[in-house]
C-alpha positions in Angstrom: -10.9 10.5 1.8 -12.5 7.3 2.6 -15.3 4.8 2.2 -16.6 3.6 5.5 -17.9 0.4 6.9 -20.4 -0.7 4.3 -23.1 -2.6 6.0 -23.8 -0.2 8.9 -26.8 1.0 10.7 -29.0 3.4 8.7 -30.7 6.5 9.7 -34.4 6.6 8.8 -34.8 8.3 5.4 -36.5 11.5 6.1 -39.4 12.4 3.8 -38.6 15.2 1.4 -40.5 18.4 2.0 -43.3 18.8 -0.5 -43.6 21.5 -3.2 -46.4 22.5 -5.5 -49.6 21.5 -3.8 -48.0 19.1 -1.3 -46.8 16.5 -3.9 -43.1 15.6 -4.2 -41.5 17.4 -7.0 -41.0 15.4 -10.3 -38.1 15.5 -12.6 -39.8 18.2 -14.6 -40.0 20.4 -11.5 -36.2 20.3 -10.9 -34.7 23.5 -12.2 -30.9 23.4 -12.2 -28.1 25.0 -14.1 -26.8 23.4 -17.3 -23.7 21.2 -17.2 -20.7 23.4 -17.1 -18.8 20.9 -19.1 -21.2 20.6 -22.0 -19.4 23.1 -24.3 -15.9 21.6 -23.8 -15.4 20.6 -27.4 -11.7 20.8 -27.4 -11.1 19.2 -24.0 -12.4 19.9 -20.6 -12.0 23.5 -19.5 -10.6 23.3 -16.0 -7.8 25.2 -14.3 -4.6 23.2 -13.4 -3.7 25.0 -10.2 -0.2 26.2 -9.4 -0.3 24.8 -5.9 -0.4 21.2 -7.1 2.1 21.9 -9.8 4.5 23.2 -7.2 4.0 20.1 -5.0 5.0 17.9 -7.9 7.9 20.1 -9.0 9.3 20.4 -5.5 8.9 16.9 -4.3 8.5 14.4 -7.1 10.7 15.7 -9.8 13.9 15.8 -7.7 13.0 12.3 -6.3 12.7 10.9 -9.8 16.0 12.3 -11.0 17.6 10.2 -13.7 14.3 8.8 -15.0 13.3 11.0 -17.9 10.3 8.9 -18.8 8.8 9.0 -15.3 9.6 12.7 -15.0 7.7 13.3 -18.2 4.7 11.5 -16.9 4.9 13.4 -13.6 4.9 16.7 -15.4 1.9 15.7 -17.4 0.1 14.8 -14.2 1.1 18.1 -12.6 -0.5 20.1 -15.5 -3.7 18.0 -15.5 -6.5 20.0 -13.9 -7.4 18.9 -10.4 -9.5 20.4 -7.7 -8.0 22.5 -5.0 -9.1 21.6 -1.4 -10.2 24.5 0.8 -9.7 22.3 3.8 -8.7 25.1 6.2 -9.7 28.7 6.4 -6.1 29.6 5.6 -6.4 27.9 2.2 -9.0 30.4 1.1 -6.1 32.8 0.6 -5.0 30.8 -2.5 -8.2 31.7 -4.4 -7.0 35.2 -5.5 -3.6 33.7 -6.6 -5.5 31.4 -8.9 -7.7 34.2 -10.1 -4.7 36.3 -11.0 -3.1 33.5 -12.9 -6.3 32.9 -14.9 -6.7 36.5 -15.7 -3.1 37.2 -16.5 -2.9 34.2 -18.9 -6.4 34.9 -20.2 -7.5 31.4 -19.7 -11.0 30.3 -20.6 -11.3 27.8 -17.8 -13.2 27.1 -14.6 -11.3 27.0 -11.3 -12.3 23.8 -9.5 -12.5 24.0 -5.7 -13.5 21.6 -2.9 -15.3 23.2 0.1 -14.2 21.0 2.9 -14.1 22.4 6.5 -17.2 21.2 8.4 -17.1 21.3 12.1 -16.3 17.8 13.4 -15.3 16.8 9.9 -15.1 13.2 8.8 -17.1 12.0 11.9 -16.4 8.3 11.3 -12.6 8.6 10.8 -9.7 10.3 12.4 -7.1 10.9 9.7 -8.8 13.9 8.2 -10.3 15.6 11.2 -10.5 19.3 10.6 -9.7 22.5 12.4 -13.3 23.3 13.5 -15.2 21.7 16.4 -18.9 22.3 17.0 -18.3 22.5 20.8 -15.9 25.4 20.2 -18.1 27.6 18.0 -17.5 25.6 14.9 -20.7 26.5 13.2 -20.2 30.2 13.4 -16.6 29.8 12.3 -17.7 27.7 9.4 -20.1 30.4 8.2 -17.2 32.9 8.4 -15.2 30.5 6.3 -18.0 30.3 3.7 -18.3 34.1 3.8 -14.6 34.4 3.0 -15.0 32.1 0.0 -18.0 34.1 -1.2 -16.1 37.3 -0.9 -13.2 36.0 -3.0 -15.5 34.7 -5.7 -17.5 37.9 -5.8 -14.3 39.8 -6.3 -13.7 38.0 -9.6 -17.0 38.1 -11.4 -15.4 37.3 -14.8 -13.7 34.1 -13.5 -15.8 30.9 -13.4 -15.8 28.3 -10.7 -17.1 24.8 -10.2 -17.4 23.5 -6.7 -17.6 20.1 -4.8 -19.3 20.5 -1.5 -18.1 18.7 1.6 -16.9 15.2 0.7 -17.7 12.4 3.3 -20.3 14.5 5.1 -23.9 13.7 4.1 -22.9 10.1 3.2 -21.8 9.6 6.8 -25.2 10.8 8.0 -26.9 8.2 5.8 -24.9 5.2 7.1 -23.2 6.1 10.3 -25.7 7.5 12.7 -24.8 4.7 15.1 -21.4 6.4 15.5 -21.8 8.8 18.4 -19.6 11.5 16.8 -21.7 11.4 13.6 -24.9 11.6 15.6 -23.6 14.5 17.5 -22.3 16.2 14.3 -25.5 15.9 12.3 -27.1 19.3 13.3 -23.9 21.1 12.5 -23.4 19.3 9.2 -26.9 20.1 8.1 -26.9 23.7 9.1 -23.4 24.4 7.6 -24.1 22.5 4.4 -27.4 24.4 3.9 -25.6 27.7 4.6 -22.9 26.9 2.1 -25.4 26.0 -0.6 -27.6 29.1 -0.1 -24.7 31.5 0.0 -22.7 30.1 -2.9 -25.9 29.8 -5.0 -26.1 33.6 -5.1 -22.9 33.9 -7.2 -23.4 34.1 -11.0 -19.8 32.9 -11.6 -20.4 29.6 -9.8 -21.1 27.4 -12.8 -22.2 24.4 -10.8 -22.1 22.8 -7.4 -21.9 19.0 -6.7 -22.7 17.4 -3.4 -20.7 14.4 -2.4 -22.4 11.0 -2.7 -19.6 8.6 -1.6 -19.0 5.8 -4.0 -20.4 2.4 -5.1 -18.8 0.6 -2.2 -20.6 2.9 0.3 -24.0 4.1 -0.7 -24.8 1.7 -3.5 -25.8 -1.1 -1.2 -29.5 -1.9 -1.5 -30.2 -0.8 2.1 -28.5 2.5 1.5 -29.8 3.7 -1.9 -33.3 4.8 -0.9 -32.2 6.5 2.3 -29.4 8.3 0.5 -31.6 9.7 -2.2 -34.2 10.8 0.3 -31.6 12.5 2.5 -29.9 14.4 -0.4 -33.3 15.6 -1.5 -34.1 16.7 2.0 -31.0 18.8 2.3 -31.6 20.2 -1.2 -35.2 21.2 -0.3 -34.1 22.8 3.0 -31.6 24.9 1.1 -34.4 26.2 -1.1 -33.6 23.9 -4.1 -30.6 26.0 -5.2 -30.4 26.2 -8.9 -26.6 26.0 -9.0 -26.7 22.6 -7.4 -26.2 20.5 -10.5 -26.0 17.1 -8.9 -23.6 14.8 -7.1 -19.9 13.8 -7.3 -18.9 10.1 -6.7 -15.7 8.2 -6.0 -14.0 11.2 -4.4 -10.5 10.1 -3.3 -11.4 6.5 -4.0 -10.3 3.9 -6.5 -13.4 2.4 -8.3 -13.5 2.0 -12.0 -16.2 3.7 -14.1 -17.5 0.6 -15.7 -16.6 -3.1 -15.3 -17.9 -5.5 -18.0 -20.9 -7.6 -17.0 -20.0 -10.8 -15.2 -16.6 -9.5 -14.1 -17.4 -8.1 -10.6 -17.2 -11.5 -9.0 -13.7 -12.0 -10.3 -12.2 -9.1 -8.4 -10.2 -9.3 -5.2 -12.7 -8.3 -2.7 -13.8 -10.9 -0.2 -17.0 -12.7 -0.8 -19.2 -10.4 1.2 -18.1 -7.6 -1.0 -19.2 -9.2 -4.2 -22.9 -8.8 -3.8 -25.4 -9.2 -6.7 -27.8 -6.4 -6.2 -31.4 -5.9 -7.1 -31.9 -2.9 -9.4 -34.8 -0.5 -9.5 -35.9 -2.2 -12.8 -36.3 -5.5 -11.1 -33.3 -7.2 -12.7 -30.1 -8.4 -11.0 -27.1 -6.2 -11.4 -23.5 -6.6 -10.2 -22.5 -3.4 -8.6 -18.8 -2.9 -8.4 -18.4 0.3 -10.5 -19.6 3.9 -10.5 -21.6 3.6 -13.7 -24.0 1.0 -12.2 -24.1 3.0 -9.0 -25.3 6.2 -10.6 -27.8 4.3 -12.8 -29.3 2.9 -9.6 -29.3 6.2 -7.7 -30.5 8.5 -10.5 -34.2 7.3 -10.6 -34.4 7.5 -6.9 -33.1 11.0 -6.9 -35.5 12.1 -9.6 -38.4 10.6 -7.8 -37.5 12.8 -4.8 -36.9 15.9 -6.8 -33.1 16.1 -6.7 -31.2 16.8 -9.9 -29.7 13.5 -11.1 -26.5 14.6 -12.8 -23.1 13.4 -11.8 -19.3 13.9 -12.0 -16.9 11.1 -11.1 -13.4 11.4 -9.6 -11.0 9.3 -11.7 -7.8 10.6 -10.2 -6.9 7.3 -8.6 -8.9 4.9 -10.7 -6.2 3.9 -13.2 -5.5 0.4 -12.1 -8.0 -2.4 -11.4 -8.1 -4.6 -9.5 -6.3 -2.8 -6.7 -4.7 -4.5 -3.7 -7.7 -3.7 -1.5 -8.9 -6.8 0.3 -12.1 -5.1 1.4 -14.0 -2.4 -0.5 -14.0 -0.2 2.6 -10.3 -0.1 3.1 -9.8 3.5 1.9 -6.4 4.7 3.2 -3.4 5.0 0.8 -4.4 1.7 -0.9 -1.6 -0.2 -2.7 -1.9 -1.2 -6.3 -3.6 2.0 -7.4 -2.8 4.5 -10.3 -3.7 7.7 -11.8 -6.9 7.3 -13.9 -8.3 8.8 -17.0 -7.7 12.5 -17.4 -10.6 14.9 -17.0 -13.1 14.7 -19.9 -16.7 15.3 -20.8 -18.7 12.2 -19.7 -21.9 12.4 -21.7 -20.6 10.0 -24.3 -20.3 7.3 -21.6 -23.7 8.1 -20.0 -26.3 10.9 -20.2 -26.2 11.0 -16.4 -22.5 11.8 -16.4 -21.4 15.4 -16.8 -17.7 14.7 -16.6 -14.8 12.7 -15.4 -12.7 14.9 -13.1 -9.7 14.7 -10.7 -11.0 15.8 -7.3 -8.3 14.2 -5.2 -4.8 15.6 -5.9 -2.7 12.4 -6.4 0.2 12.3 -4.0 -1.5 14.1 -1.1 -1.8 11.6 1.7 -5.0 10.0 3.0 -3.8 9.7 6.5 -0.7 8.9 8.6 0.4 5.4 9.3 2.1 6.5 12.5 0.1 6.3 15.8 -0.8 9.8 17.0 -3.8 12.1 17.5 -4.9 11.8 13.8 -4.0 8.2 13.4 -6.7 6.0 11.9 -6.4 2.2 12.0 -7.3 2.0 8.3 -4.0 3.6 7.6 -1.9 1.5 10.0 0.0 -1.7 9.5 -3.0 -3.8 10.5 -4.3 -3.1 7.0 -1.8 -4.8 4.7 -3.1 -2.9 1.7 -2.4 0.5 3.3 1.0 1.8 2.2 3.2 2.5 5.2 5.5 5.4 5.9 2.6 7.8 5.3 2.7 11.4 6.7 -0.4 13.3 7.9 -3.5 13.6 5.8 -3.1 16.2 3.0 0.7 16.2 3.2 2.9 15.0 0.3 3.5 11.3 0.1 6.2 10.7 -2.5 6.1 7.0 -2.3 2.4 6.9 -3.0 2.7 9.4 -5.8 5.3 7.2 -7.5 3.0 4.2 -7.2 0.2 6.3 -8.9 2.7 7.1 -11.7 3.7 3.5 -12.0 0.1 2.4 -12.5 -1.1 5.3 -14.5 -3.8 4.8 -17.1 -4.2 8.4 -18.2 -5.4 7.4 -21.7 -8.0 5.1 -20.3 -6.7 1.9 -22.0 -9.3 -0.8 -21.6 -8.6 -3.2 -18.7 -9.0 -7.0 -18.7 -10.5 -8.1 -15.4 -10.4 -11.8 -15.7 -7.5 -13.7 -14.2 -6.0 -16.4 -16.4 -5.6 -19.8 -14.7 -2.1 -20.5 -13.3 -1.3 -23.1 -15.9 -1.7 -20.5 -18.7 0.4 -18.0 -16.9 3.2 -16.5 -18.8 4.3 -13.5 -16.7 2.9 -11.5 -13.8 3.7 -7.8 -13.7 3.5 -5.9 -10.5 1.4 -3.2 -12.2 0.9 -1.4 -15.5 3.8 0.9 -15.1 6.3 -1.9 -14.6 5.2 -3.7 -17.8 5.7 -0.7 -20.0 8.6 0.7 -17.9 10.6 -2.4 -18.3 13.5 -1.2 -20.4 12.2 2.0 -21.9 15.1 2.1 -24.4 13.9 -1.2 -25.9 10.5 0.3 -26.4 11.8 3.3 -28.3 12.2 5.8 -25.4 15.4 7.8 -24.8 15.7 7.1 -21.1 17.4 3.7 -20.5 17.5 2.7 -16.8 21.0 1.3 -17.5 23.9 1.3 -18.3 25.5 0.1 -15.2 29.2 0.3 -15.0 30.6 -2.9 -13.6 32.5 -1.0 -10.9 29.3 0.6 -9.5 27.5 -2.7 -9.1 27.1 -3.3 -5.3 24.7 -4.3 -2.6 23.1 -1.6 -0.6 22.4 -3.5 2.6 24.2 -4.0 5.8 26.6 -6.9 6.6 25.0 -9.7 8.6 26.7 -9.7 12.1 24.7 -12.6 13.4 22.2 -14.9 11.6 19.7 -16.8 13.6 17.3 -17.8 10.8 16.5 -21.5 10.5 17.6 -23.7 7.6 19.2 -20.9 5.6 21.3 -23.5 3.8 23.0 -26.8 4.1 26.2 -25.1 5.3 26.7 -26.6 8.7 28.3 -23.4 10.1 25.1 -21.4 9.5 22.5 -24.2 9.8 20.4 -24.2 12.9 18.4 -27.4 13.4 16.4 -28.2 16.5 16.1 -31.9 15.6 15.0 -34.6 18.0 18.7 -35.6 18.2 19.6 -32.2 19.4 16.7 -32.3 21.9 17.9 -35.5 23.4 21.5 -34.3 23.8 20.6 -31.3 25.9 21.5 -32.0 29.5 21.2 -28.6 31.0 19.7 -25.3 29.9 21.8 -22.4 30.8 24.0 -19.7 29.3 26.7 -22.3 28.7 24.6 -24.5 26.4 25.5 -23.5 22.9 23.6 -24.9 19.9 24.4 -23.3 16.5 24.3 -19.6 16.7 22.0 -19.6 19.7 22.1 -20.4 23.4 19.2 -21.5 25.5 18.0 -19.8 28.6 15.2 -21.8 30.3 14.8 -21.8 34.1 14.2 -25.0 36.1 17.2 -26.3 34.1 17.2 -30.0 35.0 13.5 -30.6 35.5 12.6 -34.0 34.0 9.1 -32.6 33.2 10.5 -30.0 30.9 12.1 -31.4 27.8 13.3 -28.8 25.3 10.9 -30.0 22.7 8.0 -28.9 24.9 9.3 -25.3 25.0 11.1 -24.7 21.7 10.0 -26.0 18.3 11.0 -25.2 14.7 8.8 -25.9 11.7 8.0 -24.3 8.3 4.4 -23.6 9.6 5.8 -21.4 12.3 7.5 -18.8 10.0 6.2 -15.6 8.4 5.2 -16.8 4.9 6.7 -13.6 3.5 10.1 -14.3 5.0 11.6 -16.3 2.1 15.0 -16.1 3.7 14.0 -18.7 6.3 13.0 -22.3 5.8 11.4 -22.5 9.2 10.1 -20.4 12.1 10.4 -20.7 15.8 7.6 -21.4 18.4 8.4 -20.4 21.9 6.2 -21.9 24.6 5.7 -20.6 28.1 4.4 -23.1 30.7 4.9 -23.9 34.4 7.5 -26.3 33.1 9.9 -23.4 32.5 9.5 -21.3 35.7 11.3 -20.0 38.7 9.8 -18.5 41.8 9.4 -15.2 40.1 8.7 -15.7 36.4 8.0 -18.0 33.5 10.5 -17.6 30.7 11.7 -19.4 27.6 14.4 -17.7 25.5 17.1 -18.1 22.9 20.2 -15.9 23.1 22.4 -15.0 20.2 25.8 -16.6 20.3 28.1 -13.8 19.2 31.5 -14.3 20.9 32.7 -17.1 18.6 34.3 -16.3 15.2 32.4 -19.2 13.7 29.1 -17.4 14.2 30.0 -13.7 14.3 32.2 -13.1 11.3 31.9 -9.4 10.7 31.8 -7.6 14.1 30.2 -7.6 17.5 26.5 -6.8 17.9 27.1 -4.3 20.7 29.2 -1.8 18.9 28.3 1.1 16.6 25.0 1.2 14.6 23.3 -2.2 14.4 19.8 -3.4 13.5 18.1 -6.3 15.4 15.6 -7.9 13.1 12.8 -10.3 13.9 9.1 -11.0 13.1 6.6 -12.1 15.7 3.0 -13.4 15.7 0.5 -15.0 18.0 -2.5 -17.3 17.3 -5.9 -17.8 18.7 -4.8 -21.1 20.2 -2.7 -20.7 23.4 -2.6 -16.9 23.3 -0.5 -14.8 25.7 -2.6 -13.8 28.7 -3.9 -10.2 28.6 -3.8 -9.9 32.4 -0.1 -10.4 32.8 3.0 -8.4 31.7 5.0 -10.1 28.9 8.5 -8.8 28.1 9.8 -10.0 24.8 13.0 -9.6 22.7 14.9 -7.5 25.1 18.4 -6.8 26.6 18.9 -8.3 30.0 21.0 -5.2 30.9 18.4 -2.5 31.6 15.6 -3.6 29.1 16.4 -0.4 27.2 14.4 -1.7 24.3 11.7 -4.5 24.3 8.3 -5.6 23.1 5.6 -5.9 25.7 2.1 -7.2 25.9 -0.7 -7.4 28.5 -1.5 -5.3 31.5 1.4 -3.0 32.0 2.1 -0.5 34.8 1.1 3.0 33.7 -0.5 1.9 30.4 -3.9 3.4 29.4 -4.8 0.0 27.9 -7.4 -1.3 30.4 -7.9 -4.6 28.5 -4.2 -5.5 28.0 -4.8 -6.1 24.3 -2.0 -3.9 22.9 1.4 -4.9 21.7 3.9 -2.2 22.7 7.4 -1.2 21.7 9.2 0.2 24.8 12.3 2.3 24.5 14.1 3.4 27.7 11.1 2.4 29.8 8.4 4.2 27.8 5.9 2.9 25.2 6.8 4.5 21.9 4.4 2.6 19.7 1.5 0.2 20.2 -1.2 -1.7 18.2 -3.8 -4.2 18.9 -2.2 -7.6 18.8 -4.5 -9.5 16.5 -4.0 -13.2 15.9 -2.2 -14.5 12.7 -0.8 -11.1 11.9 3.0 -11.1 11.5 4.7 -8.0 12.9 8.1 -7.4 11.3 10.3 -5.4 13.7 13.8 -3.9 13.7 15.5 -2.2 16.6 17.8 0.5 15.4 20.5 0.7 18.1 23.5 3.0 18.0 25.7 1.9 20.9 28.1 4.8 20.2 25.5 7.5 20.4 23.2 5.8 23.0 20.1 6.0 20.8 17.4 3.6 19.8 14.9 3.8 16.9 12.0 1.5 15.9 11.0 0.1 12.5 7.8 -1.9 11.8 5.6 -3.4 9.2 3.2 -6.3 8.8 3.0 -9.3 6.5 5.2 -8.8 3.5 5.4 -5.0 3.7 8.8 -3.3 3.8 9.9 -1.9 7.1 9.1 1.7 7.8 10.7 3.8 10.6 8.0 4.4 13.3 10.2 6.0 15.9 13.3 8.0 14.9 16.3 7.4 17.2 16.0 8.8 20.7 18.3 8.7 23.7 18.4 5.5 25.7 20.6 3.8 28.2 22.1 1.4 25.6 24.4 -1.2 27.2 25.2 -4.7 26.2 28.0 -7.2 26.6 27.1 -8.7 23.2 25.5 -11.8 24.6 22.5 -10.6 26.6 19.8 -10.1 23.9 16.9 -12.6 24.5 14.6 -13.9 21.7 11.5 -15.1 23.3 10.5 -13.7 26.6 9.1 -13.9 30.1 5.9 -13.0 31.9 5.0 -11.6 35.3 3.6 -12.5 37.8 4.3 -16.3 37.6 0.8 -17.5 37.7 -1.8 -19.3 35.6 -1.9 -22.9 34.3 -2.4 -22.4 30.5 0.2 -22.8 27.9 1.2 -19.7 25.9 2.8 -19.9 22.4 4.7 -17.1 20.6 6.0 -17.4 17.1 9.2 -15.8 15.7 10.7 -15.6 12.2 13.6 -13.9 10.4 15.9 -13.4 13.4 19.1 -11.7 12.4 21.3 -8.8 13.3 23.0 -6.5 10.7 25.1 -3.5 10.4 24.0 -0.3 8.6 22.3 0.4 6.3 19.1 -1.4 7.3 17.4 -3.9 5.0 13.8 -2.9 4.7 12.4 -5.7 2.6 10.8 -8.8 4.0 10.4 -10.5 0.7 13.5 -11.5 -1.3 14.1 -9.0 -4.0 16.9 -7.5 -6.1 16.5 -4.1 -7.5 18.5 -2.1 -10.1 18.3 1.6 -10.4 20.7 4.5 -10.9 23.6 2.2 -11.4 23.3 0.3 -8.1 21.8 -2.9 -6.9 19.7 -1.6 -4.1 17.3 -3.0 -1.6 14.8 -0.1 -1.2 11.2 -0.8 -2.3 10.4 2.8 -3.4 13.4 2.8 -5.8 12.9 -0.8 -6.8 9.5 -0.3 -8.2 10.7 2.1 -10.8 12.3 -0.8 -12.7 10.6 -3.8 -11.3 9.2 -5.8 -14.1 8.2 -9.4 -14.6 8.0 -12.6 -12.6 8.5 -15.9 -14.3 6.7 -18.5 -12.4 6.6 -22.2 -12.3 4.4 -23.9 -15.0 5.2 -21.3 -17.6 6.3 -21.4 -21.1 8.9 -18.8 -22.1 7.1 -16.3 -24.4 8.5 -12.8 -23.7 10.1 -11.4 -26.8 9.3 -9.9 -30.2 11.2 -7.8 -32.7 9.7 -4.3 -33.2 12.3 -2.9 -35.6 16.0 -3.1 -36.2 17.9 -3.3 -33.0 14.7 -2.7 -31.0 13.3 -5.6 -29.1 10.5 -5.8 -26.5 8.3 -8.2 -24.7 5.2 -9.2 -26.5 2.7 -7.3 -24.4 -0.3 -6.3 -26.5 -1.9 -2.9 -26.5 -3.9 -2.6 -23.4 -2.1 -5.4 -21.6 -3.6 -5.3 -18.1 -0.5 -6.4 -16.3 -2.3 -8.9 -14.1 -2.0 -12.1 -16.1 -1.4 -12.7 -19.8 -2.6 -15.8 -21.5 -0.5 -17.7 -24.1 -2.1 -16.2 -27.2 0.7 -14.2 -28.9 1.9 -16.1 -32.0 3.8 -15.7 -34.2 6.2 -14.1 -31.7 6.3 -16.9 -29.2 9.7 -17.9 -27.9 9.1 -21.4 -26.5 11.1 -23.8 -24.5 10.5 -26.2 -21.7 13.1 -24.5 -19.5 12.7 -24.6 -15.8 14.7 -23.0 -13.0 16.7 -24.9 -10.5 18.6 -23.3 -7.7 22.0 -24.5 -6.7 23.4 -24.7 -3.2 24.3 -21.1 -2.2 27.7 -19.8 -1.5 28.5 -17.5 1.3 30.5 -14.8 -0.4 30.7 -11.3 0.9 30.2 -9.7 -2.5 28.3 -10.7 -5.7 29.9 -13.2 -8.0 28.7 -12.4 -11.5 28.9 -14.5 -14.6 26.7 -14.7 -17.7 25.6 -18.0 -19.1 24.1 -18.4 -22.6 20.8 -20.0 -23.2 19.8 -20.3 -26.8 16.3 -20.4 -28.4 14.4 -19.8 -31.6 11.7 -17.2 -32.2 8.8 -18.4 -34.3 9.2 -15.8 -37.0 11.9 -14.5 -39.3 13.9 -12.9 -36.6 17.4 -13.3 -35.4 18.2 -16.0 -32.9 18.0 -14.4 -29.4 20.7 -14.7 -26.9 19.4 -15.0 -23.3 21.7 -14.7 -20.4 21.0 -15.6 -16.8 23.0 -13.7 -14.3 24.3 -15.7 -11.4 24.6 -13.7 -8.2 26.1 -15.8 -5.4 25.7 -14.2 -2.0 23.8 -14.7 1.2 22.1 -11.4 1.9 20.3 -10.3 5.1 16.9 -11.4 3.7 17.9 -14.5 1.9 20.2 -16.1 -0.6 20.2 -14.7 -4.1 21.9 -17.4 -6.1 20.7 -18.3 -9.6 21.6 -21.0 -12.1 21.2 -20.9 -15.8 17.9 -22.1 -17.4 18.1 -25.8 -18.0 16.0 -27.9 -20.3 13.7 -30.1 -18.2 10.8 -32.3 -18.7 7.4 -30.8 -18.9 6.6 -31.8 -15.4 6.2 -28.8 -13.1 8.9 -28.0 -10.6 7.5 -27.4 -7.1 7.3 -23.8 -6.3 9.4 -24.4 -3.2 12.4 -24.8 -5.5 11.8 -21.4 -7.2 13.2 -18.4 -5.5 14.4 -15.4 -7.4 14.8 -15.5 -11.2 16.7 -12.8 -12.9 16.8 -12.9 -16.7 19.1 -10.7 -18.7 18.4 -10.3 -22.4 21.0 -9.0 -24.7 20.3 -5.7 -26.5 21.1 -6.4 -30.2 22.5 -2.9 -30.6 25.8 -4.7 -30.5 26.6 -7.8 -32.4 25.4 -11.0 -30.8 28.8 -12.6 -31.3 30.5 -9.7 -29.5 28.0 -10.0 -26.6 28.4 -13.7 -26.5 32.1 -13.4 -26.3 32.3 -10.6 -23.7 29.0 -9.4 -22.4 28.9 -5.9 -20.8 26.4 -4.6 -18.3 25.5 -1.8 -20.8 24.4 -4.5 -23.2 22.1 -6.2 -20.7 18.7 -5.8 -19.4 17.8 -6.7 -15.8 14.3 -8.1 -15.1 13.4 -9.3 -11.7 10.3 -10.7 -10.0 7.3 -9.0 -8.6 7.5 -8.5 -4.8 4.0 -9.8 -4.5 3.6 -13.2 -6.1 
């Protein structure tokens, strides 16, 4: 489900039909059923359906094998009552199964259901389009769908039900009548919604119905509140003011908190236009970034129109705040979210609130991230906060479920919203789960993420076959430097000119008007900021200075036939992955009216990126960036300026197949196109970074930017950011696994304050109850472990396997505890995404070290279950505890 564009055109608020003598009904006139949750003295009485339990058991539990703590949380989530979505006619068949389960077990519960199958469903989005179309008899089919629900509920008169009616429907008709599909859908929406309300209102075992009212980021804007209240009242009146309509549900499938402390809204992550200060009905100024303020603003408007002002709130994904949303309206598979407070009666929080409930089953996808018929751009890589690798809407999304687990706040621990200034920063956790999940055995759990036998410690990433990244190190063999000296020594530009691991290919080779420096430039400003493995990026320029009679082209070609540059195998044999990131800017953009061919093989162009007006393309404007495989576009997206697209070609020269991987910004790569047959052929020296354009016309300069160019063997490295992960006895480089044990980032300008003694042989970080895992200020005496230690990185070594040693760093805890032995593990190896080489903590002056000197810090803390002396003499991996940085500094 989704929140839509917030400041959109409004429909005129229709006047509510009058009752009693022509006057609008008052609050006293509204006759509605009592709250179905009011008698839940021993906890909310809702049914935990077997369908969702099976989803968790079949998908999540096997995926979490080996992590008893996380499995226990997943099982708790599975048995937490959540609504079952009747999003197809076929799903109605599940109702008798649930009824039988309730009756067999003699449960005193209500079965919570979502009625969700309108014709032209979700008119302002694509991801959750339904099975019914108004142009194909959708209204009649919808009534049959409602009749089928009524039949099943009538067949179980002793079983109680509570219903949510059509999420995202009426709210769309309040704000999105400027969308043609919504304007067209309005008559069907109204007729079908009214039919559902009138038919379901006849059933005595329907304890309450709640219409959907979007959320605070949608309808709570000042321009939307009055029209929304008027429209809900209009539908309610047209349906005959059905008594079983209890009120409204908010925040369905969204991420908003219930209540944010006064003054804190402006400190959240949303961009400035999303942090409005709103004028309330009482004439005072109110910050509106939570559901509590929203319903308090909406309620009096509803009452004035004669609509019952009672609410339930979906907290299923409201466990972590702030989320990673950059805009309030970015609704799809948002990163940085977690399971929220479990269902509970809500009147203690507000007399307007009947209950907190879980309407959205956590783990069921919001929408696919892969282009296709149901693809919505809010789910794609253009939205950096949308998790990639997502299946179709409603299908199980294991990676997202694990994120919700990691960030869970089932017990509703209060959250701190204020961010501590950087100079007071001690540690930054990726999310709540990682803070409390860091070393469960130290916190008293029985599921240690270690031990790790020494023999099983290995890198799960492919060998680098060719490395074309700039300024990887000071090693002259690997260093690629396009300095002015190099420019001046170039006499001709051809396949025979070799510079570092590259060759140039620039036509008009000896033209005095075309110095290399005009066409190829390297600078830190040209790289993807997320690509911490590169010191600089590459700017490729196309102009008439680099042209022949048939094309403009400026390219660099991997130099792979010399042992000095290709140490581990040729790049045209077996399974290999060609990595690069690319970007354009508003200044000197590629022309939309010409065909650009980029990052391709000269022999057959069997895989390449293309942009502009292409033969056979449906893109009339030429604004799409395409991935072509074997002559056909297999993926495309609008090529927006300043967006880094991370790409990997998966080429199997033995099987003659090509696949395509993609992400944006710092997101990990996801497979977009599984390998398909292609005419793979290469002599190992015909891959071109950069590109050409056809026809050779125009006078303007065009600039393209590249970063992170390297070629590796299998398995693929998915990460863009440097990271080292430890799980299941392996050092792995897979984000979905990494986040299970990803813990704390130690940043520059910090004081070292992580440890306290809980009891004998049990040590933990000094994270207070309710630690919000965003930033923690230095306020934890007497357990502060203090030193002026800073981190300095040495020159990397280029070993093919990790070199491990433990170096002691000693410090005092400001209490009557034992001295703590801290060890920093040194891993010396150049990996595909950067050099992971660390040096022991060294005392330094209090002056800050520039962040450019800080890369990856891994701190290993001894577990005092063994004697400190023994550990100091011969540390074992089973004695140690691996912490590593957040992937999102």
